[in-house]
DRENMI-700209 format. One line per 2 residues: number of its first residue (from 0); their letters; for each residue x, y negated, z of C-alpha. Coordinates in steps of 0.2 Angstrom, whole numbers, m for minus. Example, Ala and Ser with C-alpha at 12.3 -4.5 7.8 and 13.67 -1.06 7.14 Angstrom:
# DRENMI-700209
0	as	62/22/39 | 68/5/36;
***
This chain:
# DRENMI-700209
0	vg	48/64/m87 | 64/64/m96;
2	ae	61/48/m105 | 73/35/m105;
4	in	70/19/m95 | 77/3/m102;
6	pg	76/m13/m93 | 72/m22/m109;
8	dy	56/m12/m111 | 47/m20/m96;
10	st	45/m36/m87 | 49/m35/m68;
12	rt	37/m44/m58 | 41/m59/m47;
14	ll	30/m62/m32 | 21/m78/m26;
16	pn	27/m85/m9 | 24/m75/7;
18	ev	31/m75/24 | 34/m61/38;
20	ff	35/m67/56 | 35/m60/73;
22	ng	20/m66/85 | 28/m67/102;
24	ht	10/m69/110 | 2/m53/102;
26	kl	19/m44/100 | 14/m40/82;
28	wv	22/m44/65 | 12/m55/54;
30	vt	11/m56/36 | 4/m71/26;
32	lh	3/m70/7 | m2/m84/m6;
34	td	m14/m79/m20 | m18/m96/m28;
36	qk	m4/m98/m41 | m12/m113/m49;
38	sl	m13/m124/m33 | 5/m120/m29;
40	dr	11/m125/m46 | 2/m142/m45;
42	gd	8/m144/m27 | m9/m144/m20;
44	sa	m4/m135/m3 | m20/m139/6;
46	ta	m31/m129/m8 | m17/m115/m8;
48	vq	m17/m112/10 | m36/m109/10;
50	sm	m34/m93/m1 | m20/m86/9;
52	qa	m22/m69/17 | m15/m64/34;
54	ys	m11/m46/40 | m3/m39/56;
56	fr	7/m24/60 | 16/m16/74;
58	te	33/m15/66 | 44/m26/55;
60	ak	46/m11/43 | 28/m10/40;
62	ar	26/m28/38 | 39/m30/26;
64	ea	33/m15/15 | 16/m23/15;
66	vl	24/m37/7 | 31/m27/m7;
68	am	16/m17/m10 | 2/m32/m9;
70	at	12/m50/m12 | 2/m57/m29;
72	pr	13/m56/m45 | 17/m73/m52;
74	mk	9/m75/m70 | 21/m82/m83;
76	sf	17/m98/m92 | 10/m96/m110;
78	dd	20/m113/m115 | 36/m105/m109;
80	hp	32/m87/m117 | 22/m91/m134;
82	rc	26/m73/m140 | 18/m57/m135;
84	fd	31/m47/m123 | 25/m31/m131;
86	cg	24/m33/m150 | 33/m50/m152;
88	gk	18/m58/m162 | 15/m76/m159;
90	fa	m1/m81/m151 | m14/m89/m161;
92	ff	m33/m91/m163 | m35/m73/m169;
94	rr	m21/m67/m157 | m28/m71/m140;
96	ac	m15/m71/m125 | m19/m63/m108;
98	hc	m8/m60/m93 | m2/m42/m87;
100	rn	m10/m42/m69 | 3/m30/m64;
102	cg	19/m39/m69 | 14/m56/m75;
104	tc	20/m55/m93 | 11/m63/m108;
106	ic	3/m50/m120 | m10/m48/m133;
108	ki	m26/m47/m126 | m34/m34/m140;
110	dc	m19/m25/m147 | m6/m23/m132;
112	sv	m16/m22/m117 | m23/m7/m107;
114	qw	m37/m10/m95 | m36/m3/m78;
116	pr	m50/m1/m66 | m49/m14/m50;
118	qs	m45/2/m38 | m29/4/m48;
120	ap	m19/m10/m42 | m20/m20/m24;
122	st	m34/m31/m22 | m22/m47/m21;
124	yn	m17/m43/m39 | m35/m45/m45;
126	tk	m37/m64/m42 | m50/m65/m55;
128	de	m61/m52/m46 | m63/m42/m62;
130	nl	m69/m24/m64 | m57/m20/m76;
132	mn	m39/m29/m77 | m27/m31/m92;
134	ic	m11/m21/m90 | 3/m23/m102;
136	rs	8/m5/m110 | 25/m6/m103;
138	ch	17/m5/m84 | 5/8/m89;
140	hl	19/18/m97 | 29/16/m80;
142	ss	15/22/m71 | 11/37/m81;
144	lf	30/42/m79 | 30/39/m60;
146	rd	14/50/m59 | 22/64/m69;
148	al	39/63/m59 | 29/65/m43;
150	ls	20/80/m50 | 35/88/m56;
152	gd	45/84/m39 | 59/75/m48;
154	ed	66/64/m34 | 79/55/m44;
156	kv	66/50/m57 | 53/45/m44;
158	le	67/33/m36 | 73/27/m53;
160	ly	56/22/m58 | 52/14/m41;
162	et	67/3/m44 | 59/m5/m59;
164	gn	49/m15/m47 | 32/m12/m56;
166	in	26/3/m47 | 11/3/m35;
168	lr	12/16/m21 | m5/12/m13;
170	sp	m17/13/m28 | m24/28/m36;
172	fa	m17/31/m55 | m28/23/m69;
174	hv	m34/33/m84 | m30/51/m77;
176	kg	m42/64/m86 | m51/75/m72;
178	ev	m46/70/m54 | m42/52/m48;
180	ly	m25/55/m38 | m15/43/m27;
182	pi	4/44/m26 | 3/55/m10;
184	hc	m8/67/m18 | 4/69/m33;
186	ai	19/71/m22 | 10/85/m12;
188	lg	5/93/m26 | 23/93/m34;
190	gn	29/102/m17 | 43/90/m13;
192	ln	44/87/5 | 57/74/4;
194	lt	46/63/m8 | 31/65/3;
196	kw	41/60/18 | 49/45/8;
198	lv	32/39/3 | 24/40/21;
200	dv	39/37/32 | 50/25/22;
202	kc	38/16/11 | 23/16/23;
204	ap	11/23/10 | m6/26/17;
206	lh	m12/43/23 | m29/37/29;
208	ks	m43/30/19 | m49/12/16;
210	sk	m63/5/24 | m69/m2/7;
212	ks	m79/7/m6 | m68/17/m19;
214	rc	m70/30/m33 | m64/43/m20;
216	kg	m76/51/m9 | m76/50/10;
218	pr	m64/63/17 | m67/75/31;
220	dg	m52/71/42 | m50/53/38;
222	tl	m37/54/26 | m36/49/7;
224	tt	m45/60/m4 | m45/63/m22;
226	sk	m60/58/m33 | m67/76/m30;
228	gk	m65/75/m11 | m49/85/m8;
230	ti	m39/79/7 | m20/78/7;
232	le	m20/94/19 | m32/103/7;
234	la	m20/100/m7 | m5/105/3;
236	iv	m14/122/8 | m21/126/m9;
238	sn	m4/124/m17 | 4/135/m3;
240	ni	16/122/2 | 20/127/20;
242	dv	34/114/23 | 22/100/18;
244	vr	8/107/29 | 20/108/44;
246	yl	24/90/42 | 6/84/41;
248	vc	0/95/55 | 15/93/67;
250	dk	23/76/62 | 7/66/57;
252	ni	m6/74/68 | m18/79/55;
254	si	m30/93/62 | m29/109/51;
256	ls	m46/112/57 | m53/99/46;
258	yk	m50/112/31 | m67/120/26;
260	di	m59/137/24 | m55/143/42;
262	gt	m48/159/36 | m35/152/24;
264	al	m31/137/37 | m27/151/50;
266	it	m16/160/37 | m7/144/32;
268	ld	m5/140/52 | 3/157/55;
270	aa	14/154/41 | 19/136/47;
272	lk	22/142/65 | 34/155/59;
274	ri	43/143/48 | 45/131/64;
276	tl	51/146/74 | 65/149/60;
278	ls	70/132/59 | 72/130/79;
280	dg	82/147/79 | 92/141/65;
282	tg	92/157/57 | 86/150/41;
284	ga	76/160/29 | 71/156/11;
286	gs	68/138/11 | 72/134/29;
288	se	90/125/25 | 84/119/9;
290	vn	67/111/4 | 66/108/m15;
292	ga	84/103/m14 | 84/94/1;
294	ga	90/98/19 | 76/103/31;
296	nd	83/91/44 | 82/73/35;
298	dh	92/61/45 | 91/49/32;
300	ia	71/49/34 | 64/35/46;
302	sv	57/42/62 | 38/47/61;
304	ea	26/37/71 | 10/45/79;
306	pt	m7/40/73 | m9/29/89;
308	ei	4/16/79 | m10/14/67;
310	ls	m18/m3/69 | m34/0/59;
312	en	m38/8/42 | m33/m9/35;
314	ee	m16/m9/40 | m13/8/33;
316	ng	m20/4/14 | m17/m14/15;
318	ae	m36/m19/13 | m41/m37/15;
320	md	m44/m42/32 | m62/m49/31;
322	gk	m72/m37/43 | m72/m36/61;
324	ap	m58/m32/72 | m56/m15/79;
326	sd	m62/m22/96 | m70/m38/102;
328	si	m67/m35/121 | m54/m45/130;
330	rs	m41/m33/137 | m32/m46/149;
332	ee	m31/m63/154 | m17/m65/141;
334	da	m30/m60/127 | m43/m73/130;
336	ci	m44/m89/120 | m37/m103/129;
338	ic	m51/m115/124 | m67/m105/128;
340	cn	m59/m91/139 | m72/m79/134;
342	np	m68/m72/116 | m52/m63/112;
344	id	m38/m72/102 | m41/m66/84;
346	cv	m32/m80/74 | m15/m87/70;
348	ti	m11/m104/66 | m1/m108/50;
350	pc	13/m114/48 | 18/m114/66;
352	gh	13/m96/69 | 5/m98/87;
354	sl	m9/m88/92 | m19/m95/106;
356	cc	m39/m96/102 | m52/m87/95;
358	lk	m59/m90/76 | m74/m98/83;
360	cs	m65/m112/93 | m53/m114/79;
362	ae	m67/m120/68 | m67/m136/78;
364	lt	m47/m138/77 | m37/m147/64;
366	dc	m20/m146/74 | m12/m131/84;
368	pl	m17/m133/102 | 1/m130/108;
370	cc	13/m139/96 | 0/m151/89;
372	tk	6/m147/71 | m7/m149/58;
374	st	m13/m131/54 | m25/m120/46;
376	fl	m32/m105/55 | m32/m87/48;
378	rt	m40/m72/57 | m29/m58/61;
380	fk	m32/m40/68 | m26/m32/84;
382	p	m24/m14/88;
***
């Protein structure tokens, strides 16, 4: 964890074009991401729009954090970078080049790349739909340092590594012997309440599982699990981290009854309630004024939102919105498609941003029904 981080040792990724805007009709923040770099580079906007992905969120903060976590990195040109970023060797017939899918730099495919499983990076990074992605050794090293810093509770090191711009907060770590862990799991095992709050409340890292299949088994309480099926609450209880248990149960509304060992759960709940009493009375006690070197009342941490703020599992983990919306029923007249008046509004027009009709009716349209701008229609999810 104490290794030096030199800017010249890694290539900070740059992102493909993306946009965040507020939809006045649905009262949601919409994120659109480009994923087809080749079409963008040759100026074929019509083809590029077809590969765009759209997501919707209740708050601007969640939308902007989703962009940082999911926007596709730009791949650097082999013509402009004829040498490997890692070893410096010139690419040739027997030294084949490839891109690091995490940062976009050019590296030797055989000698200077590490392969990550597709789950270890956002789906928007895997534009070739590969089961194993080539990653440069620099990004792999940064990821390993970040994991170790979380497990040791080193807050300063975690923030320093995140500032490199190449860290993924919503994907499990690759090449870990034994149990596969997400960053939130490592933060809880590290016992640092500040880091746990930073991941969840500030960086909007997911607490709840993805609807898509992954290496991790299904959870008992709907939250992310390790590859051995351990929930985030279970990790906090087993590690006897009372402050994190109190945060998850009281602030994030995760039920302690989901823990399989009811006896241990009750003991932990008793300790958490006593800690709450100490904090509310201001009498302090061991760890009440400081939690791993940080104040118990963290004014700099963003306010916690109740689970009702979660649009869906897809909003929490940034999964691609290609399934069904949470509800297909029309909640009011304002939610009805202005064309058929039967289906709910479930798409947004690009680039104007109007949301007026259902996806079925949009198939017959080429222009926005409100401003008559030539548009493409993308499906969105509503709460």
